[in-house]
C-alpha positions as CSV (number, residue, x, y, z in Angstrom):
1,M,17.7,2.9,-10.7
2,S,17.9,0.5,-13.7
3,S,19.5,-2.8,-13.2
4,V,22.5,-3.8,-15.2
5,S,22.6,-6.7,-17.2
6,P,25.4,-9.2,-17.2
7,G,28.1,-8.0,-19.6
8,Q,27.4,-4.3,-19.3
9,E,30.3,-2.4,-18.1
10,H,30.2,-0.6,-14.8
11,V,31.2,3.0,-14.9
12,P,33.3,4.1,-11.8
13,F,31.6,6.6,-9.4
14,T,33.3,9.8,-8.4
15,H,32.1,12.3,-6.0
16,G,30.6,15.3,-7.7
17,Q,29.7,13.3,-10.7
18,N,26.5,11.4,-11.3
19,L,26.3,7.9,-12.5
20,P,25.1,7.5,-16.1
21,L,21.5,6.9,-16.5
22,M,20.8,3.4,-18.1
23,H,18.2,2.6,-20.6
24,N,15.0,1.1,-19.7
25,D,15.8,-2.0,-21.6
26,Y,17.5,-3.0,-18.4
27,V,14.7,-2.3,-16.3
28,T,13.2,-5.9,-15.3
29,F,10.5,-7.3,-13.1
30,Q,11.1,-10.2,-10.9
31,F,8.2,-12.4,-10.0
32,Q,8.2,-16.0,-8.4
33,G,11.9,-16.3,-9.2
34,L,11.6,-15.2,-12.8
35,V,12.7,-11.8,-14.2
36,Y,10.4,-10.2,-16.8
37,N,12.2,-8.4,-19.7
38,P,9.9,-6.3,-21.9
39,E,9.7,-6.9,-25.6
40,I,9.5,-4.7,-28.5
41,C,6.1,-4.2,-30.3
42,R,5.2,-7.2,-32.7
43,K,4.9,-4.6,-35.4
44,N,8.5,-3.3,-34.7
45,C,7.2,0.1,-34.5
46,G,9.9,1.0,-32.0
47,F,7.8,1.0,-28.9
48,Y,7.4,-1.6,-26.2
49,G,4.4,-4.0,-26.4
50,N,2.1,-5.1,-23.4
51,P,1.2,-8.8,-22.9
52,A,-2.4,-7.6,-22.4
53,W,-2.3,-6.3,-25.7
54,H,-1.1,-9.5,-27.6
55,G,2.5,-8.0,-27.6
56,Y,1.4,-4.8,-29.4
57,C,2.0,-1.2,-28.2
58,S,-1.1,0.9,-27.4
59,R,-0.9,2.6,-30.8
60,C,-0.8,-0.6,-32.9
61,W,-3.2,-2.4,-30.5
62,I,-5.8,0.1,-31.4
63,Q,-5.2,-0.3,-35.1
64,K,-5.4,-4.1,-34.6
65,R,-8.6,-4.0,-32.7
66,Q,-10.3,-1.9,-35.5
67,Q,-9.4,-4.5,-37.9
68,T,-10.1,-7.8,-36.0
69,P,-12.3,-6.6,-32.9
70,Q,-12.9,-10.3,-31.9
71,L,-9.6,-10.8,-30.0
72,T,-9.1,-12.9,-26.8
73,N,-7.2,-11.9,-23.8
74,G,-3.6,-11.2,-24.8
75,F,-1.9,-13.2,-22.1
76,R,-3.2,-16.3,-23.7
77,H,-1.2,-15.9,-26.7
78,H,1.7,-13.6,-25.6
79,S,5.1,-15.5,-25.6
80,T,7.1,-13.3,-23.3
81,H,10.7,-13.3,-22.6
82,L,11.6,-14.3,-19.1
83,L,15.0,-14.5,-17.5
84,C,16.3,-16.6,-14.7
85,Q,17.4,-14.6,-11.7
86,P,21.3,-14.6,-12.1
87,D,23.3,-15.8,-9.3
88,M,25.6,-13.2,-7.8
89,G,28.7,-13.2,-9.6
90,A,27.7,-16.1,-12.0
91,G,27.1,-13.6,-14.8
92,Y,24.8,-15.8,-17.1
93,Q,21.2,-15.6,-18.2
94,Q,19.0,-18.4,-19.4
95,D,16.0,-17.8,-21.7
96,I,12.8,-19.6,-20.6
97,N,9.3,-19.8,-22.5
98,V,6.9,-19.7,-19.8
99,H,3.3,-20.5,-20.4
100,R,0.3,-20.3,-18.0
101,K,-0.7,-23.7,-16.9
102,P,-4.6,-24.0,-17.2
103,Y,-6.4,-24.5,-13.9
104,A,-7.7,-28.2,-13.7
105,R,-10.7,-28.1,-11.4
106,P,-10.7,-31.0,-8.7
107,Q,-12.7,-34.1,-9.7
108,N,-15.1,-33.7,-6.7
109,E,-16.5,-30.5,-8.2
110,D,-19.2,-31.5,-10.7
111,H,-20.2,-28.1,-11.9
112,S,-18.4,-25.7,-14.3
113,A,-17.4,-22.1,-13.4
114,K,-20.5,-20.7,-14.7
115,A,-22.8,-23.5,-13.2
116,S,-21.5,-22.9,-9.6
117,V,-23.0,-19.5,-9.5
118,H,-27.0,-19.7,-9.3
119,P,-28.9,-18.3,-12.3
120,L,-30.8,-16.2,-10.0
121,F,-28.0,-14.3,-8.8
122,N,-27.9,-12.4,-12.2
123,S,-30.7,-10.4,-11.4
124,C,-29.2,-8.8,-8.3
125,L,-25.4,-8.7,-9.4
126,L,-25.7,-5.5,-11.4
127,S,-27.4,-3.6,-8.6
128,L,-24.8,-5.0,-6.0
129,G,-22.1,-3.2,-8.0
130,Q,-23.7,0.3,-7.4
131,G,-22.5,2.5,-4.4
132,S,-19.8,2.0,-1.8
133,F,-18.7,-1.1,0.1
134,S,-21.2,-0.4,2.9
135,D,-24.0,-0.1,0.4
136,F,-22.9,-3.5,-0.9
137,L,-23.0,-5.0,2.7
138,K,-26.4,-3.6,3.2
139,A,-27.5,-4.9,-0.3
140,L,-26.5,-8.4,0.6
141,H,-29.1,-8.7,3.1
142,R,-31.8,-8.1,0.7
143,P,-34.2,-10.9,0.1
144,D,-33.2,-11.3,-3.6
145,A,-29.5,-11.5,-2.5
146,Q,-29.8,-14.0,0.2
147,E,-28.6,-16.8,-1.9
148,L,-25.6,-15.0,-3.1
149,L,-24.6,-14.3,0.5
150,T,-25.1,-17.7,1.4
151,H,-22.7,-18.6,-1.5
152,F,-20.0,-16.2,-0.4
153,I,-20.2,-17.4,3.5
154,N,-19.9,-21.0,2.1
155,F,-16.9,-20.2,0.1
156,I,-15.2,-18.4,2.8
157,Q,-15.8,-21.3,5.3
158,R,-14.7,-23.9,2.9
159,V,-11.3,-22.0,2.4
160,Q,-10.7,-21.3,5.8
161,N,-11.2,-24.9,6.9
162,A,-9.1,-26.2,4.0
163,N,-5.9,-26.6,6.0
164,N,-4.4,-29.1,3.7
165,L,-4.5,-26.6,0.7
166,T,-1.5,-24.5,-0.1
167,V,-1.7,-20.9,-0.5
168,D,-1.5,-20.9,-4.2
169,K,-4.3,-23.4,-4.4
170,K,-6.3,-21.1,-2.3
171,A,-5.4,-18.2,-4.5
172,E,-6.8,-20.2,-7.6
173,D,-10.0,-20.8,-5.9
174,V,-10.3,-17.0,-5.0
175,Q,-9.6,-16.0,-8.6
176,N,-11.9,-18.7,-9.9
177,L,-14.8,-17.1,-7.8
178,Y,-13.9,-13.6,-9.3
179,K,-14.2,-15.3,-12.7
180,Q,-17.4,-17.0,-11.7
181,I,-19.1,-13.9,-10.7
182,G,-17.5,-11.8,-13.6
183,A,-18.6,-14.2,-16.3
184,H,-22.2,-13.3,-15.4
185,I,-21.8,-9.5,-16.0
186,P,-21.1,-7.8,-19.4
187,D,-17.4,-6.4,-19.8
188,T,-19.0,-3.1,-20.9
189,S,-20.9,-2.8,-17.5
190,E,-19.7,-0.1,-15.4
191,E,-20.8,-1.9,-12.1
192,K,-18.5,-4.9,-13.0
193,D,-15.3,-3.4,-11.6
194,Q,-17.0,-2.0,-8.6
195,L,-18.9,-5.4,-7.8
196,L,-15.6,-7.5,-8.2
197,D,-13.9,-4.8,-5.9
198,N,-16.7,-5.2,-3.3
199,I,-16.5,-9.0,-3.5
200,E,-12.8,-8.9,-3.0
201,K,-12.9,-6.9,0.0
202,L,-15.5,-8.8,1.5
203,V,-13.9,-12.4,0.9
204,M,-10.3,-11.2,1.5
205,T,-11.1,-9.4,4.7
206,R,-12.5,-12.5,6.2
207,L,-9.8,-14.8,4.7
208,Y,-6.9,-12.5,5.5
209,K,-5.6,-14.4,8.5
210,S,-5.8,-17.8,7.0
211,V,-4.0,-16.9,3.9
212,F,-1.5,-14.1,4.8
213,S,2.0,-15.6,5.5
214,M,1.0,-19.0,5.1
215,D,4.4,-20.1,4.4
216,G,5.3,-19.8,8.1
217,P,8.5,-19.0,9.6
218,H,10.5,-19.3,6.4
219,E,8.5,-16.5,4.8
220,E,8.6,-14.4,8.0
221,Q,12.4,-14.8,8.1
222,K,12.8,-13.7,4.5
223,D,10.8,-10.5,5.4
224,L,13.0,-9.8,8.4
225,S,16.1,-10.4,6.5
226,L,15.0,-8.1,3.8
227,Q,14.3,-5.5,6.5
228,N,17.8,-5.9,7.9
229,H,19.1,-5.7,4.5
230,I,17.3,-2.5,3.9
231,R,18.2,-1.1,7.2
232,S,21.9,-1.4,6.2
233,L,21.2,0.7,3.2
234,S,20.3,3.7,5.2
235,W,23.5,5.7,3.7
236,V,21.8,5.6,0.1
237,T,20.7,9.1,-1.0
238,P,19.0,10.6,-4.0
239,K,22.2,11.7,-5.5
240,I,23.7,8.1,-5.3
241,L,20.5,6.9,-7.0
242,Q,20.8,9.5,-9.8
243,F,17.7,11.5,-9.3
244,S,17.0,15.2,-8.0
245,L,15.0,15.5,-4.7
246,C,15.0,18.7,-2.8
247,E,14.3,17.5,0.6
248,H,14.9,20.7,2.5
249,D,11.9,22.2,0.5
250,D,8.9,22.0,2.8
251,E,6.4,20.9,0.0
252,V,8.7,18.3,-1.1
253,N,9.3,17.0,2.5
254,D,5.5,16.9,3.1
255,H,5.1,14.5,0.0
256,I,8.1,12.4,0.9
257,V,6.6,11.9,4.5
258,S,3.2,11.1,3.0
259,A,4.7,8.6,0.5
260,V,6.6,6.9,3.5
261,T,3.5,6.8,5.7
262,A,1.4,5.1,2.9
263,L,3.9,2.3,2.4
264,L,4.0,1.9,6.3
265,E,0.3,1.8,6.2
266,M,0.3,-1.1,3.8
267,D,0.8,-3.8,6.2
268,S,-2.2,-2.7,8.3
269,K,-4.7,-3.3,5.5
270,R,-6.4,-6.5,4.9
271,A,-8.0,-6.2,1.4
272,P,-5.5,-6.6,-1.6
273,Q,-7.0,-3.4,-3.1
274,D,-6.6,-1.4,0.1
275,K,-2.8,-2.5,0.1
276,L,-2.6,-1.8,-3.6
277,A,-4.0,1.8,-2.9
278,C,-1.3,2.4,-0.5
279,V,1.2,1.7,-3.0
280,T,-0.4,3.8,-5.6
281,K,-0.8,6.6,-2.9
282,S,2.8,6.4,-2.1
283,C,3.9,6.5,-5.8
284,D,1.5,9.7,-6.3
285,H,3.3,11.4,-3.5
286,L,6.7,10.5,-5.1
287,F,5.6,11.9,-8.3
288,K,4.6,15.3,-7.0
289,A,7.8,15.4,-4.8
290,I,10.1,14.9,-8.0
291,D,7.9,17.1,-10.1
292,V,8.3,19.9,-7.5
293,S,11.9,19.4,-7.2
294,T,12.8,19.3,-10.8
295,K,10.0,21.6,-12.2
296,E,9.4,19.1,-14.8
297,P,7.5,15.8,-15.2
298,A,9.4,12.7,-13.7
299,T,11.0,10.3,-15.9
300,T,10.9,6.5,-15.6
301,D,14.4,6.3,-14.3
302,D,13.4,9.1,-11.6
303,L,10.4,7.1,-10.6
304,I,12.3,3.9,-10.1
305,S,15.1,5.4,-8.4
306,G,12.6,7.5,-6.1
307,L,10.7,4.3,-5.2
308,I,14.1,2.5,-4.2
309,Y,14.8,5.7,-2.0
310,I,11.4,5.8,-0.5
311,T,11.3,2.0,0.3
312,I,14.6,2.3,2.0
313,K,13.3,5.2,3.8
314,A,10.3,3.4,5.1
315,N,11.5,0.0,5.3
316,P,7.9,-1.3,5.4
317,P,7.2,-4.5,7.5
318,H,6.3,-7.8,5.7
319,L,7.4,-6.2,2.2
320,L,7.9,-9.5,0.3
321,T,4.6,-11.2,1.8
322,N,2.6,-8.2,1.0
323,L,3.5,-8.1,-2.5
324,K,2.8,-11.8,-2.9
325,Y,-0.5,-11.3,-1.2
326,I,-1.6,-8.5,-3.6
327,T,-0.4,-10.6,-6.7
328,R,-2.2,-13.7,-5.5
329,F,-5.5,-12.3,-4.3
330,C,-6.2,-8.9,-6.0
331,N,-8.6,-8.6,-8.8
332,P,-6.4,-9.4,-11.9
333,R,-7.7,-6.6,-13.9
334,R,-6.4,-4.0,-11.3
335,L,-3.0,-5.5,-11.9
336,M,-3.2,-5.5,-15.7
337,T,-4.7,-2.0,-16.5
338,G,-4.7,1.4,-15.4
339,K,-2.4,3.5,-13.1
340,C,-2.6,1.0,-10.1
341,A,-1.1,-1.7,-12.4
342,Y,1.6,0.6,-13.7
343,W,2.8,1.7,-10.1
344,F,2.6,-1.6,-8.8
345,T,4.9,-3.1,-11.6
346,T,7.3,-0.3,-10.9
347,F,7.1,-0.8,-7.2
348,C,7.8,-4.5,-7.7
349,S,10.7,-3.8,-10.0
350,A,12.2,-1.4,-7.3
351,S,11.7,-4.0,-4.5
352,S,13.3,-6.7,-6.6
353,Y,16.3,-4.3,-7.1
354,I,16.6,-3.6,-3.5
355,E,16.8,-7.4,-2.7
356,T,20.4,-7.5,-4.2
357,M,21.4,-4.0,-3.7
358,N,24.8,-3.3,-2.6
359,F,27.6,-0.6,-3.0
360,K,29.0,-2.7,-6.0
361,S,25.7,-2.8,-7.9
362,L,25.6,1.0,-7.5
363,G,29.1,1.3,-9.0
364,L,30.9,2.3,-5.8
365,T,34.2,1.1,-4.5
366,E,35.0,0.2,-0.8
367,A,36.7,3.5,-0.3
368,E,33.8,5.7,-1.6
369,I,31.3,3.8,0.4
370,I,33.4,4.1,3.6
371,H,33.5,8.0,2.9
372,I,29.7,8.2,2.4
373,I,29.1,6.4,5.4
374,Q,31.5,8.6,7.5
375,Q,29.7,11.7,6.1
376,T,26.5,10.1,7.0
377,S,27.6,9.6,10.7
378,K,28.8,13.0,11.0
379,A,25.3,14.3,9.7
380,C,23.7,12.0,12.2
381,D,25.8,13.4,15.0
382,S,24.9,17.0,13.9
383,S,21.3,16.1,13.7
384,G,21.9,14.3,17.1
385,S,22.8,17.6,18.8
386,I,19.7,19.1,17.2
387,I,17.6,16.4,18.6
388,Q,19.0,16.7,22.0
389,G,18.2,20.5,22.2
390,T,14.7,19.5,21.0
391,V,14.4,17.0,23.7
392,Q,15.5,19.4,26.3
393,K,12.9,21.9,24.9
394,M,10.4,19.3,25.2
395,E,11.2,18.6,28.9
396,E,11.0,22.4,29.9
397,N,7.6,22.4,28.2
398,K,6.6,19.2,30.1
399,Q,7.6,20.9,33.3
400,R,5.5,23.9,32.4
401,L,2.5,21.9,31.4
402,A,3.0,20.1,34.9
403,D,3.0,23.5,36.7
404,L,-0.3,24.6,34.9
405,Q,-1.9,21.4,35.6
406,H,-1.1,21.9,39.4
407,R,-2.5,25.4,39.3
408,Q,-5.5,24.3,37.4
409,E,-6.3,21.7,40.1
410,I,-6.0,24.2,42.9
411,L,-8.1,26.5,40.9
412,I,-10.7,23.8,40.5
413,Q,-10.7,23.1,44.2
414,K,-11.3,26.7,45.0
415,A,-14.1,27.0,42.4
416,E,-15.7,23.8,44.0
417,C,-15.5,25.6,47.6
418,L,-17.1,28.6,46.2
419,R,-19.9,26.6,44.6
420,R,-20.9,24.9,48.0
421,E,-20.7,28.1,49.7
422,I,-22.9,29.7,47.2
423,K,-25.3,26.9,47.5
424,A,-25.3,27.0,51.4
425,W,-25.7,30.7,51.3
426,P,-29.6,30.8,50.8
427,V,-30.1,28.2,53.5
428,A,-27.8,30.1,56.1
429,L,-29.6,33.5,55.2
430,Q,-33.1,31.9,55.6
431,G,-32.0,30.7,59.0
432,E,-30.9,34.0,60.2
433,V,-34.0,35.7,59.2
434,Q,-36.2,33.2,61.0
435,E,-34.0,33.6,64.0
436,I,-34.4,37.4,63.9
437,L,-38.2,37.0,63.6
438,H,-38.3,34.6,66.6
439,K,-36.6,37.1,68.7
440,F,-38.5,40.3,67.5
441,P,-41.9,39.0,66.5
442,L,-44.0,41.4,64.3
443,V,-46.9,42.8,66.1
444,T,-49.8,44.0,63.9
445,K,-51.6,47.0,65.3
446,H,-55.0,47.9,64.2
447,Q,-55.6,51.7,63.5
448,T,-58.5,53.1,65.2
449,N,-60.3,56.2,64.1
């Protein structure tokens, strides 16, 4: 579901007729009170640019790289277009030029970013990036990695004990740690991403309790308010969101259940990369569900609408806090490039739209929404009777299981009695033989010739 920019005319919704699809120009991404609006490629080729590619599209960026290979990070030069989140009913937008504020290290830190990492670490960094996380933990206990392990432990303890620091300041420290380690590994190294992922999981698993939901009751209240708001949107269907999803198909339903489960698992993970993996897994299942339903690849509008529907269906706990946690502490490379970055950006767009979503934003009238809610209530009543029959069947099966358990206990008791009898039978038989021999002793007669 694409958000509608102020000034765009709403088209009334009538039953049996889909809402008109809206162009991707209106798909925005909200982050920390700002809404990102994508720009056209700097060469005006007709495609959209990417901040990581200096505002060029992928095709123009490849051409530019071939001409001038020594280019720096795109975010340092990209002047993106951000919009203030419009107030409900205010109907205005304000242009803001946002530039990243360079991080100023505290005065009490005498060393630079590279100097804070001991030169001896370089010899073991590449070897630590090979293998899984468990292999990484084992390798940290090697003699050549002891100083690096001590560096991580001191960093974790320092951040845990810094009660006067805000969560944003702690996030800067964690990101600086990633930069410090990454600065000693060539960008062309295949082990760099794996090493940074291992370091992220090690550090953030330990820091999770001290940095997650640091804003206290205020942030928790926002999460609860969003959960209540999502619960009030239970009447939203794929048809209202203008995309096709055959939920009665078993394969589609399995993918939907898997997508919902993945979103619910996100809150139980600690490392940002694991939470991000849950989002990616959910989006992958959603993509497959739409693909099976429509028999053709899903469009961007379908994916955003599907993510809105899956999020409403799952209603994951601490949604806003988890998104902030991933944004603050995840390896920035994961959030800038690749499939995970695309899915996470799309999921943030869907979550941002849900925050202010209501029947008016969907182009529905009060009469239409009342009719939809009534139809939903009837469907719930019919499903309630089915559930009641299912519960009754479960009670019958429960009683049968209880009878079987009772019969099994009796059978076990009888088997135990038989075991004792069999064990006592040789002893009793031997006693009877001895008694008979005592009464009728055997007399040996010698035969004489």
